[in-house]
Structures are given as structure tokens and as C-alpha cells.
C-alpha positions as CSV (number, residue, x, y, z in Angstrom):
1,X,53.4,-10.5,-29.5
2,X,51.5,-7.5,-30.8
3,X,48.4,-9.6,-31.2
4,X,48.7,-11.1,-27.7
5,X,49.1,-7.6,-26.3
6,X,46.1,-6.3,-28.1
7,X,44.1,-9.3,-26.9
8,X,45.1,-8.6,-23.3
9,X,44.1,-4.9,-23.7
10,X,40.7,-5.9,-25.1
11,X,40.1,-8.4,-22.3
12,X,41.1,-5.9,-19.7
13,X,38.8,-3.3,-21.2
14,X,35.9,-5.7,-21.2
15,X,36.6,-6.7,-17.6
16,X,36.8,-3.1,-16.5
17,X,33.5,-2.4,-18.3
18,X,31.8,-5.3,-16.6
19,X,33.1,-4.1,-13.2
20,X,32.3,-0.5,-13.8
21,X,29.1,-0.9,-11.8
22,X,31.1,-2.3,-8.8
23,X,33.6,0.5,-8.7
24,X,32.6,1.4,-5.2
25,X,31.9,-2.0,-3.7
26,X,31.1,-5.3,-5.5
27,X,29.0,-6.5,-2.5
28,X,26.2,-4.1,-3.5
29,X,24.5,-5.5,-6.6
30,X,22.1,-2.7,-7.5
31,X,22.5,1.0,-7.9
32,X,20.5,4.0,-9.2
33,X,21.9,7.2,-10.6
34,X,20.3,10.2,-9.0
35,X,20.6,13.4,-10.9
36,X,20.7,16.9,-9.2
37,X,19.5,19.4,-11.8
38,X,20.2,23.0,-10.9
39,X,19.8,24.3,-14.5
40,X,17.0,26.4,-15.8
41,X,14.7,23.4,-16.3
42,X,15.4,22.1,-12.8
43,X,15.9,23.9,-9.5
44,X,17.5,27.1,-10.8
45,X,19.9,28.6,-8.3
46,X,22.2,31.5,-8.8
47,X,24.9,30.7,-6.2
48,X,26.4,27.5,-4.7
49,X,24.7,25.9,-1.8
50,X,27.1,24.1,0.6
51,X,26.2,20.8,2.2
52,X,22.4,20.8,1.9
53,X,20.4,17.8,3.1
54,X,18.5,16.7,0.0
55,X,15.3,14.7,0.4
56,X,15.3,11.5,-1.7
57,X,11.8,10.0,-2.2
58,X,11.8,6.4,-3.1
59,X,8.7,4.5,-4.4
60,X,7.7,1.7,-6.8
61,X,8.3,3.9,-9.8
62,X,12.0,4.7,-9.1
63,X,13.3,2.0,-6.8
64,X,13.2,-1.8,-6.7
65,X,12.2,-2.5,-3.1
66,X,12.3,-6.3,-3.7
67,X,16.1,-6.0,-4.3
68,X,16.7,-4.1,-1.1
69,X,16.6,-5.2,2.5
70,X,13.1,-4.9,4.1
71,X,14.3,-2.2,6.5
72,X,16.6,-0.4,4.0
73,X,19.7,-0.9,6.0
74,X,21.7,-1.7,2.9
75,X,21.2,1.7,1.3
76,X,24.4,3.6,0.6
77,X,24.8,7.0,-1.1
78,X,28.1,7.6,-3.0
79,X,29.4,10.8,-4.6
80,X,29.7,11.1,-8.4
81,X,33.3,9.9,-8.2
82,X,31.8,6.5,-7.2
83,X,34.2,6.4,-4.3
84,X,33.2,8.9,-1.6
85,X,30.4,7.8,0.8
86,X,27.9,10.5,1.6
87,X,26.2,10.9,5.0
88,X,22.5,10.2,5.1
89,X,19.7,9.0,7.3
90,X,16.4,7.3,6.7
91,X,13.3,9.1,8.0
92,X,11.0,6.3,6.8
93,X,11.5,3.0,4.9
94,X,8.4,0.9,4.3
95,X,9.3,-2.0,2.2
96,X,5.8,-3.5,2.3
97,X,4.1,-0.4,0.9
98,X,7.2,0.5,-1.1
99,X,7.7,4.0,0.1
100,X,10.8,5.6,1.7
101,X,12.1,9.1,2.6
102,X,15.9,9.5,3.0
103,X,17.9,12.6,3.7
104,X,21.3,12.8,2.0
105,X,24.0,15.5,2.7
106,X,25.3,16.6,-0.7
107,X,28.7,18.2,-0.6
108,X,27.7,21.2,-2.8
109,X,25.1,22.2,-5.3
110,X,26.6,24.4,-8.1
111,X,24.3,26.7,-10.1
112,X,23.5,25.6,-13.7
113,X,24.7,22.0,-13.2
114,X,22.4,19.9,-15.3
115,X,24.5,16.7,-15.2
116,X,25.4,16.6,-11.5
117,X,24.5,13.4,-9.8
118,X,25.1,10.9,-6.9
119,X,24.8,7.2,-6.7
120,X,22.4,5.1,-4.6
121,X,23.6,1.6,-3.9
122,X,21.6,-1.3,-2.5
123,X,21.1,-5.0,-2.8
124,X,23.5,-6.4,-0.1
125,X,21.6,-8.7,2.3
126,X,24.6,-8.8,4.7
127,X,24.9,-5.0,5.0
128,X,24.6,-3.4,8.4
129,X,22.9,-0.1,9.0
130,X,25.0,2.7,7.6
131,X,22.9,5.9,8.1
132,X,24.2,8.7,10.3
133,X,21.4,10.8,11.6
134,X,23.4,13.4,13.5
135,X,26.1,13.7,10.8
136,X,23.6,14.4,8.0
137,X,23.5,18.1,8.7
138,X,26.1,20.9,9.0
139,X,27.2,22.5,12.2
140,X,24.9,25.5,11.9
141,X,21.8,23.3,12.0
142,X,20.5,23.7,15.5
143,X,17.2,21.7,15.4
144,X,15.3,19.5,13.0
145,X,12.0,17.8,13.7
146,X,10.8,15.3,11.2
147,X,7.7,14.5,13.3
148,X,7.8,10.8,12.5
149,X,7.5,9.8,16.2
150,X,4.2,8.2,17.3
151,X,4.6,7.5,21.0
152,X,7.2,10.1,22.1
153,X,7.8,13.8,21.9
154,X,9.2,15.2,18.7
155,X,12.9,14.3,18.6
156,X,15.8,16.5,17.2
157,X,17.7,14.8,14.4
158,X,20.8,16.9,14.9
159,X,23.7,16.3,17.3
160,X,22.3,19.0,19.6
161,X,19.5,16.8,21.0
162,X,17.1,19.7,21.2
163,X,14.1,17.5,21.7
164,X,10.7,19.1,22.3
165,X,10.0,20.2,25.8
166,X,6.3,19.3,25.5
167,X,3.6,18.7,22.9
168,X,-0.1,18.4,23.0
169,X,-0.4,18.3,19.1
170,X,-1.6,15.1,17.4
171,X,1.0,13.1,15.5
172,X,-0.3,12.0,12.1
173,X,1.3,9.6,9.6
174,X,0.2,11.3,6.4
175,X,2.2,14.6,6.4
176,X,4.1,16.1,3.5
177,X,7.2,14.0,4.3
178,X,6.2,11.0,6.4
179,X,4.7,12.2,9.7
180,X,3.5,15.6,10.7
181,X,1.8,17.4,13.7
182,X,-1.8,18.4,13.6
183,X,-3.0,21.4,15.6
184,X,-6.7,22.0,16.5
185,X,-6.5,25.6,17.9
186,X,-5.7,24.5,21.5
187,X,-2.7,22.2,21.0
188,X,0.9,23.5,21.1
189,X,4.5,22.4,20.7
190,X,7.1,23.8,23.0
191,X,10.7,24.1,21.9
192,X,13.5,23.9,24.5
193,X,15.4,27.0,25.6
194,X,19.0,26.0,25.0
195,X,22.2,27.9,24.0
196,X,22.4,25.9,20.7
197,X,19.2,27.6,19.5
198,X,20.2,31.2,20.2
199,X,21.0,33.6,17.5
200,X,24.4,35.4,17.4
201,X,26.5,37.3,15.0
202,X,25.6,34.9,12.2
203,X,21.8,35.4,12.6
204,X,19.1,32.8,12.7
205,X,17.0,30.9,10.2
206,X,13.6,29.2,10.9
207,X,11.7,27.1,8.3
208,X,8.8,24.7,8.3
209,X,6.1,23.4,6.0
210,X,2.6,24.6,6.9
211,X,-0.9,23.5,5.8
212,X,-3.5,25.8,7.4
213,X,-7.1,24.6,7.7
214,X,-8.5,28.1,7.0
215,X,-7.3,31.8,6.8
216,X,-8.3,32.7,10.4
217,X,-6.0,34.9,12.4
218,X,-3.8,32.8,14.7
219,X,-0.3,32.7,16.2
220,X,2.0,30.2,14.5
221,X,5.4,30.6,16.3
222,X,6.1,32.7,19.4
223,X,9.4,32.9,21.2
224,X,9.0,33.0,25.0
225,X,12.3,34.7,26.0
226,X,14.4,37.7,25.0
227,X,14.1,41.4,24.8
228,X,12.5,41.3,21.3
229,X,11.2,37.8,20.8
230,X,10.4,36.6,17.3
231,X,6.7,35.9,16.5
232,X,5.0,34.6,13.4
233,X,1.3,35.2,13.1
234,X,-1.4,34.7,10.5
235,X,-3.4,37.9,9.9
236,X,-5.9,38.2,7.2
237,X,-4.6,35.0,5.6
238,X,-1.1,36.4,5.4
239,X,1.9,35.6,7.6
240,X,3.4,38.4,9.7
241,X,6.9,38.2,11.3
242,X,7.6,40.6,14.2
243,X,10.6,41.2,16.4
244,X,10.7,44.4,18.5
245,X,9.8,47.3,16.3
246,X,10.4,45.4,13.1
247,X,7.4,43.9,11.2
248,X,7.5,42.0,7.9
249,X,4.1,41.1,6.3
250,X,4.0,38.6,3.4
251,X,2.8,40.0,0.1
252,X,1.1,36.8,-0.8
253,X,-1.5,34.9,1.4
254,X,-1.3,31.3,2.5
255,X,-3.6,28.9,0.7
256,X,-5.8,26.9,3.1
257,X,-5.6,23.1,2.7
258,X,-2.3,23.1,0.8
259,X,1.3,22.5,1.9
260,X,3.6,25.6,1.7
261,X,7.1,26.2,2.8
262,X,7.8,29.2,5.1
263,X,11.2,30.5,6.1
264,X,12.3,33.5,8.2
265,X,15.8,34.7,8.1
266,X,16.9,37.0,10.9
267,X,20.0,39.1,10.2
268,X,20.1,42.9,9.7
269,X,16.3,42.7,9.8
270,X,13.6,40.2,9.0
271,X,13.3,38.4,5.6
272,X,10.3,36.1,4.9
273,X,10.2,33.5,2.2
274,X,7.2,31.6,0.9
275,X,7.8,28.5,-1.2
276,X,11.3,29.7,-1.8
277,X,10.5,33.2,-2.9
278,X,11.1,36.4,-0.9
279,X,7.7,37.9,0.1
280,X,8.6,40.4,2.8
281,X,11.5,42.2,4.3
282,X,12.0,44.6,7.2
283,X,15.5,46.1,7.5
284,X,16.9,47.1,10.9
285,X,18.7,45.8,14.0
286,X,17.4,42.7,15.7
287,X,18.3,41.7,19.2
288,X,19.7,38.3,19.9
289,X,16.9,35.7,19.9
290,X,16.5,32.9,22.3
291,X,15.6,29.3,21.4
292,X,12.6,28.7,23.6
293,X,9.3,29.0,21.7
294,X,5.7,27.8,21.5
295,X,4.4,26.6,18.1
296,X,0.7,26.3,17.1
297,X,-1.2,27.5,20.1
298,X,-4.3,29.0,18.5
299,X,-3.4,27.6,15.1
300,X,-5.5,25.1,13.1
301,X,-3.8,23.0,10.6
302,X,-0.7,20.9,10.1
303,X,3.1,21.5,10.4
304,X,5.9,19.4,9.0
305,X,9.7,19.5,8.8
306,X,10.6,22.2,11.4
307,X,14.2,23.4,11.1
308,X,16.1,26.0,13.1
309,X,19.6,27.1,12.0
310,X,21.9,29.4,14.0
311,X,23.0,31.2,10.9
312,X,21.3,33.3,8.2
313,X,20.7,30.9,5.3
314,X,21.1,32.3,1.8
315,X,18.2,32.8,-0.5
316,X,19.3,29.9,-2.7
317,X,19.6,27.7,0.4
318,X,15.9,28.5,1.3
319,X,14.9,28.0,-2.3
320,X,16.7,24.6,-2.4
321,X,14.8,23.5,0.7
322,X,11.4,24.7,-0.5
323,X,11.7,23.4,-4.1
324,X,13.4,20.0,-3.4
325,X,11.3,18.7,-0.5
326,X,7.8,19.2,-1.9
327,X,6.0,16.7,-4.1
328,X,6.5,18.9,-7.1
329,X,10.2,19.2,-6.7
330,X,12.5,19.7,-9.7
331,X,15.9,19.1,-8.3
332,X,16.1,15.3,-8.0
333,X,16.0,13.2,-11.2
334,X,15.9,9.4,-10.8
335,X,17.7,7.2,-13.4
336,X,16.9,3.5,-14.2
337,X,18.0,0.8,-11.8
338,X,21.3,-0.9,-12.7
339,X,22.3,-4.3,-11.5
340,X,24.5,-7.5,-11.7
341,X,27.6,-5.5,-12.3
342,X,26.9,-4.7,-15.9
343,X,25.0,-1.5,-15.7
344,X,21.9,-3.1,-17.3
345,X,18.4,-2.1,-16.2
346,X,17.2,-4.4,-13.5
347,X,14.5,-6.9,-14.2
348,X,11.0,-5.6,-14.2
349,X,8.2,-6.8,-12.0
350,X,6.5,-8.3,-15.0
351,X,9.6,-10.3,-16.0
352,X,9.9,-11.6,-12.4
353,X,6.3,-12.7,-12.4
354,X,6.3,-14.4,-15.8
355,X,9.6,-16.2,-15.0
356,X,8.0,-17.7,-11.9
357,X,4.8,-18.9,-13.5
358,X,4.6,-22.7,-13.4
359,X,3.5,-25.0,-16.2
360,X,0.0,-25.5,-14.8
361,X,-0.3,-21.7,-14.7
362,X,0.7,-21.3,-18.3
363,X,-1.9,-24.0,-19.3
364,X,-4.6,-22.0,-17.5
365,X,-3.4,-18.7,-19.0
366,X,-3.4,-20.3,-22.5
367,X,-7.0,-21.4,-22.1
368,X,-8.0,-18.0,-20.9
369,X,-6.1,-16.5,-23.8
370,X,-8.2,-18.5,-26.2
371,X,-11.4,-17.5,-24.4
372,X,-10.2,-13.8,-24.6
373,X,-9.7,-14.0,-28.4
374,X,-13.1,-15.7,-29.0
375,X,-14.9,-13.4,-26.7
376,X,-13.5,-10.3,-28.3
377,X,-14.3,-11.7,-31.8
378,X,-17.9,-12.3,-30.7
379,X,-18.2,-8.8,-29.1
380,X,-16.8,-7.2,-32.2
381,X,-18.9,-9.0,-34.8
382,X,-22.1,-8.8,-32.7
383,X,-21.6,-5.1,-32.1
384,X,-21.2,-4.6,-35.9
385,X,-24.4,-6.6,-36.4
386,X,-26.6,-4.8,-34.0
387,X,-25.4,-1.4,-34.9
388,X,-26.0,-2.0,-38.6
389,X,-29.4,-3.5,-37.9
390,X,-30.4,-0.4,-35.8
391,X,-29.2,1.9,-38.6
392,X,-31.0,0.1,-41.4
393,X,-34.1,-0.3,-39.2
394,X,-34.3,3.5,-39.0
395,X,-34.0,3.8,-42.8
396,X,-36.7,1.2,-43.3
397,X,-39.1,2.9,-40.9
398,X,-39.0,6.0,-43.0
399,X,-40.2,4.0,-46.1
400,X,-42.6,1.6,-44.3
401,X,-45.8,3.6,-45.1
402,X,-45.0,3.7,-48.8
403,X,-44.0,0.0,-48.9
404,X,-47.0,-1.3,-47.0
405,X,-49.4,0.8,-49.1
406,X,-47.9,-0.5,-52.3
407,X,-49.0,-4.1,-51.6
408,X,-52.1,-4.3,-53.8
409,X,-54.0,-7.1,-55.6
410,X,-53.1,-7.5,-59.3
411,X,-49.4,-6.6,-59.1
412,X,-47.3,-7.9,-61.9
413,X,-44.8,-10.6,-60.8
414,X,-41.9,-9.0,-62.6
415,X,-42.5,-5.6,-61.0
416,X,-42.9,-7.3,-57.5
417,X,-39.7,-9.2,-57.9
418,X,-37.8,-6.2,-59.0
419,X,-39.1,-4.1,-56.1
420,X,-38.3,-6.9,-53.6
421,X,-34.7,-7.2,-54.8
422,X,-34.2,-3.4,-54.6
423,X,-35.6,-3.3,-51.1
424,X,-33.7,-6.3,-49.9
425,X,-30.5,-4.6,-51.1
426,X,-31.3,-1.3,-49.5
427,X,-32.3,-2.8,-46.2
428,X,-30.1,-5.9,-46.1
429,X,-29.2,-5.4,-42.4
430,X,-32.7,-4.5,-41.2
431,X,-34.5,-7.0,-39.1
432,X,-37.7,-5.1,-39.5
433,X,-37.5,-5.4,-43.3
434,X,-37.2,-9.2,-43.1
435,X,-40.3,-9.3,-40.9
436,X,-42.0,-7.1,-43.5
437,X,-40.8,-9.2,-46.4
438,X,-42.2,-12.4,-44.7
439,X,-45.6,-10.7,-44.2
440,X,-45.7,-9.1,-47.7
441,X,-44.8,-12.4,-49.3
442,X,-47.6,-14.2,-47.4
443,X,-50.1,-11.4,-48.3
444,X,-49.2,-11.4,-52.0
445,X,-49.5,-15.2,-52.1
446,X,-53.1,-15.0,-50.8
447,X,-54.0,-12.3,-53.4
448,X,-52.7,-14.6,-56.1
449,X,-54.9,-17.5,-54.8
450,X,-57.9,-15.3,-54.5
451,X,-57.4,-14.0,-58.1
452,X,-57.2,-17.6,-59.5
453,X,-60.4,-18.6,-57.6
454,X,-62.2,-15.4,-58.6
455,X,-62.7,-14.3,-55.1
456,X,-62.6,-10.7,-53.7
457,X,-59.1,-9.7,-52.3
458,X,-60.4,-9.3,-48.8
459,X,-58.7,-10.9,-45.8
460,X,-60.7,-12.7,-43.1
461,X,-59.7,-13.1,-39.5
462,X,-58.2,-16.6,-40.0
463,X,-56.1,-15.2,-42.9
464,X,-54.8,-12.3,-40.7
465,X,-53.9,-14.8,-38.0
466,X,-52.1,-17.0,-40.5
467,X,-50.1,-14.0,-41.7
468,X,-49.3,-13.1,-38.1
469,X,-48.1,-16.6,-37.4
470,X,-45.7,-16.4,-40.4
471,X,-44.3,-13.1,-39.2
472,X,-44.0,-14.4,-35.6
473,X,-42.0,-17.4,-36.9
474,X,-39.7,-15.0,-38.7
475,X,-39.4,-12.9,-35.5
476,X,-38.2,-16.0,-33.6
477,X,-35.5,-16.6,-36.2
478,X,-34.4,-13.0,-35.9
479,X,-34.1,-13.3,-32.1
480,X,-32.1,-16.4,-32.5
481,X,-29.8,-14.7,-34.9
482,X,-29.3,-11.7,-32.6
483,X,-28.6,-13.9,-29.5
484,X,-26.4,-16.4,-31.3
485,X,-22.9,-16.8,-29.8
486,X,-23.8,-14.7,-26.7
487,X,-23.2,-17.8,-24.7
488,X,-19.5,-17.4,-25.3
489,X,-19.6,-14.2,-23.4
490,X,-21.5,-15.7,-20.5
491,X,-19.1,-18.6,-20.3
492,X,-16.1,-16.1,-20.2
493,X,-17.8,-14.0,-17.5
494,X,-18.7,-16.9,-15.3
495,X,-15.8,-19.2,-16.1
496,X,-12.9,-16.8,-16.5
497,X,-12.4,-15.9,-12.8
498,X,-12.9,-19.6,-11.7
499,X,-10.3,-20.8,-14.1
500,X,-7.9,-18.0,-12.9
501,X,-8.6,-19.0,-9.3
502,X,-7.9,-22.6,-10.1
503,X,-4.5,-21.6,-11.6
504,X,-3.7,-19.5,-8.5
505,X,-4.6,-22.3,-6.1
506,X,-2.6,-24.9,-7.9
507,X,0.3,-22.5,-8.2
508,X,0.3,-21.7,-4.5
509,X,0.2,-25.4,-3.7
510,X,3.2,-26.1,-6.0
511,X,5.1,-23.2,-4.4
512,X,4.6,-24.3,-0.9
513,X,5.4,-27.9,-1.8
514,X,8.7,-26.8,-3.4
515,X,9.6,-24.7,-0.4
516,X,8.8,-27.6,1.9
517,X,11.0,-29.9,-0.1
518,X,13.9,-27.5,-0.2
519,X,13.6,-26.4,3.4
520,X,14.1,-22.8,2.4
521,X,11.4,-20.8,4.2
522,X,11.9,-17.0,3.7
523,X,10.0,-14.2,2.1
524,X,12.3,-14.1,-0.9
525,X,11.6,-17.8,-1.7
526,X,7.8,-17.5,-1.2
527,X,7.0,-14.1,-2.7
528,X,7.9,-14.8,-6.4
529,X,5.8,-18.1,-6.5
530,X,2.8,-16.6,-4.8
531,X,2.9,-13.4,-6.9
532,X,3.3,-15.6,-10.1
533,X,0.3,-17.7,-9.0
534,X,-1.8,-14.6,-8.8
535,X,-1.1,-13.9,-12.4
536,X,-3.7,-16.6,-13.3
537,X,-6.3,-14.8,-11.3
538,X,-5.4,-11.5,-13.0
539,X,-5.7,-13.2,-16.4
540,X,-9.1,-14.6,-15.4
541,X,-10.4,-11.2,-14.4
542,X,-8.8,-9.6,-17.5
543,X,-11.0,-11.9,-19.6
544,X,-14.2,-11.6,-17.5
545,X,-14.3,-7.8,-16.9
546,X,-14.3,-6.7,-20.6
547,X,-16.7,-9.5,-21.5
548,X,-19.1,-8.3,-18.7
549,X,-19.1,-4.8,-20.1
550,X,-19.5,-6.0,-23.7
551,X,-22.3,-8.4,-22.8
552,X,-24.3,-5.8,-21.0
553,X,-23.8,-3.4,-23.9
554,X,-24.9,-5.9,-26.5
555,X,-27.9,-7.1,-24.4
556,X,-29.2,-3.5,-24.2
557,X,-28.9,-3.2,-28.0
558,X,-30.6,-6.5,-28.6
559,X,-33.4,-5.6,-26.2
560,X,-34.0,-2.4,-28.1
561,X,-34.1,-4.3,-31.4
562,X,-36.4,-6.9,-29.9
563,X,-38.8,-4.3,-28.7
564,X,-38.8,-2.6,-32.1
565,X,-39.6,-5.9,-33.8
566,X,-42.5,-6.7,-31.5
567,X,-44.0,-3.3,-31.9
568,X,-43.5,-3.5,-35.7
569,X,-45.4,-6.8,-35.9
570,X,-48.4,-5.3,-34.3
571,X,-48.3,-2.2,-36.4
572,X,-47.8,-4.2,-39.6
573,X,-50.7,-6.5,-39.0
574,X,-52.9,-3.6,-38.0
575,X,-52.1,-1.8,-41.3
576,X,-52.8,-4.9,-43.4
577,X,-56.1,-5.3,-41.6
578,X,-57.0,-1.7,-42.3
579,X,-56.1,-1.9,-46.0
580,X,-57.4,-5.4,-46.9
581,X,-60.1,-6.7,-44.5
582,X,-63.7,-6.0,-44.1
């Protein structure tokens, strides 16, 4: 009985371990652990931040878009207990370009929490949209513009529906976070005058991302109502906030052409923050502020993520917004994807591609692999050959005068043989020496014949032409040696891409034929086969491109050696004529 009980416990433990991934809902097959680091090496805060909306940036490097629905409606964010759903909304989800921006309301960020995290679940093709735009922010949030609209006025993402009253600014798609507004010095954005945007006993907070074109003086934000309206102006490259008699001027200037986070907190005075750091403060009483305002009239640059809160946000709240929304944020840490209910890392794109490659594709890839190995062997050996030849040629040139002048009639055969062996060893890789050796041998042979016949050791024009012919013959052999096997590279350069294209075309044909036979026409059925078919083209290019570079490099070296040899032949014959002809 004890053994049976232990077996039951072990099986239960294994089952629970296997289902640990599906603790929230087994219908979602994938999840990612998203860390929220508020320790010293992350976004260091000194006090708790309640219910902030944290920006989650998803891209190819941290999210498997192929496993999610194309519109992202299967995304779900769950608290660290793996039970409590979190409110969120999608600002942008582009499955084609694999980029998404999602705002998630986190219950609380505690200071010094290195291991805090939430879960992102996805991978349920039957899931309905679950985002909650209006519920993603706390009650004090009076207005939020993401500027992701293209055809309409900027829309408020909060439940207050404080949509823009008017706008002549240009909507652009490439802002800091999705879309943004571009101002040309005449355009403006008008905020509505509503009670939900007025300051009260709790104060007021205004924040936005700004990217000025230059440091010219210009109004950025101007309230249109109230006894002491709030205005924010660029003066001398610095931001200046003013309300009534209070003026707060930033201690640091804005950087033209760069995104910077600006926040103004109104309570018991004016406090200005730049990139999460306090840069100005003016203490004093501030009258209640209205919501109506004009943004950007006279300003040149871009503005993104405009937020108005009807409360004075804390310094850590401002810091969290500034240092978690930018591209250099340190708060959010993305873990590996987990799937199939086992907590294992999801399949990589490479594994998906290789698993889908058909037999014909593997045949083409194997042929290209052989070509790749042969080509690299040729490039390696040929590069060693030409570099050694060039080096030994330089050594030989330094001794050429001495060697050519040493060829004299009446030399002893033993001395000549010894000198030739020593030179052959010293210049064994030199193509110039081999040309010299061929000419020297021919010259000495004639001296020997002349000595036997009792003739003067003087060369005639026919003799010089005969020696040149011998050297030219050796020159042809040297050129053949230098250019041998280069055809392997030309075949790889010209044939590699065509072989790859052949594999791709055949793979696409097989993919469509299989889909037609199965009657399953959808992107998930087509995409793996098409992507795998393209692997053959990639393999072909991977062979051709290095071979192209290597071929051009070797050809330039061979051309240099060829020119040196042609010049040397003329110089050698001229020197022989000077020394031994009439």
C-alpha cells in the first residue's frame, strides 16, 4: 500500500508540474514571464507606485507573433499569482511587421523589487478581444492621447471621453510609441474645456513626450481659461512653466531631435520634471486650473503620449512613466516564451523552417553545402598561394641584381647546382624566381655550348628571342597555376542562386499542391511551407555572396602577380642583353 501511495503522489506531482503552465487557463498555449525590476539595476524608485499603466513593447525578439492571433485579440495579462487578470489595452498590434504596444495596469510597483513579474498569455485562436481601454487607468486619469488615429481627431483613452476639440497638427505613424503629432509652427491641438480636466484640492499633473526640431523660443502648452492659466514655453532651449506669479524654469535644456519626457505637477506651486528628474520648482499658491488648452501653436517638432491627471502625481510616479515608456527603459524584462503546457521554451523560427523543408529542398541544400565546402577550400588554399607568392616575390626582387649578374661564362657545374638549390629553397613560392630560373638555365646552357665550340660567349638576337620564348612558356604555366580551380568559384557565384531558386520554386509548388489536396487554405497552413521553401534561396545566396567577395579578392591579387611577372620578363631579357650581347 505504501508503494502504491508513493506512486500516486509521484504521478500527481508530475501531472501538476506538467499543468503548471496552464494554471490560469489551459486554452492559452503560450505565455511569457514579464519581469518588473524596481531594484537599483532597474527602474529604481523609493516609494510604491499604485496602479500605473506600464507599456509593454512586443517585437520579434521577445514575442512569437506566429503563435498569436494576427490582431492580438488573444492576449491576456495575469498577475504573478497566475490567477488574477489585469486590465490592459492594445494601442497597436501589427502581426505582419511583428510589432505591438500594449498598456497594462499593474496593481502596484514596490521599491527594490527585483523579482516582481506578471504573465502574458497568448496562443488561443478562439479567444475574443479582452482588452479594456477605459479600465486600464485609475480614476484620477483625466485624459490620455496616444495619437494613433489617422483619420479622426485625437481620442481620449480614458472613460472621460475628453476627445480633442480640434487639431491641425499632422498625424505621423513613427512616433516614440506608435503614432504621434507633428507641429510645423502654425499647427495646434485644442483640448476640450470640461470639468473632468479641472484641478482641485488634489492638484493637477500634465505629462507628454516632446521632440523639438530646434531650440527656438515657442509656446508648447497654453491654457485658455482661468484666473492664472498654466503655460509651458520654450525659452532659450529650456522649458518654462508659469501660472500667475509663479514661474519655474528648467535647469537643463531640451535636446533638439531627441525624445524627452516632460511632466508638470501643480500643487502648492509648480514642479517640473525632465526625463523623470526634477529640474525646476516654484513654491506658492496656485489657482484652480481649467482643462481647456492649446498645444503646439508656434512650436516645431513632435509630441506623443499626452496625459492629464486631476491629482498631483508623486515623483516616483513621474519617474516610472518617464523611464518605462522610452526605448531605453529599465523596468520591463522579458523572459523566454513558454508553451505546450510544459514551461519549455517555444520553438524557434529556425526550427520551424527546418522542420518544414521538403525532401527536394534538402537535396538542393545538400548540393549547395558541397559547393560551399569546395569553394571555401579553394578560396583558402588560393589565398595562401597568392599571398606567399607575393611575399617571396618581394624577397627575390631584392636579390635579383646580384643573381642576374652572377650568371657568367665558365661557371663550375657544382657551384651552379649548389647556388640553384639554395635559391630554389629560399624563393620556393616566388613565381618570379621560377621565371628567372628558366631563363638562367637557358642562358647557362648556351654558354656551355659556346665553350665546347670555342665560340665567344656573346648572345645574338635569335638567341635572346629563344631565351624569351622559354621564359614566356614558363610564364604561361605560372598563370595556369595561379588561375587553376578558380572556375569552382565562378560556378558557385553563378549557379548557387539558381540552384536555390530551383529549390524554392519546387518547394512552393509542393506546398500549394499539398494545400489543394487537403483543402486547408489559411495563412497558418501556407506560411511554414513558403518560408521553408525560401530557405533554399537563402542557402544559394549564402554560397554565392562569400564566393563573390573571395573571387574578386583573389582576382585582384592574381592580376598584381601577373603584372609583376610580365614586367619582370622584359626587365630580365633587357639585363641579359646588356650583359651578354654585342
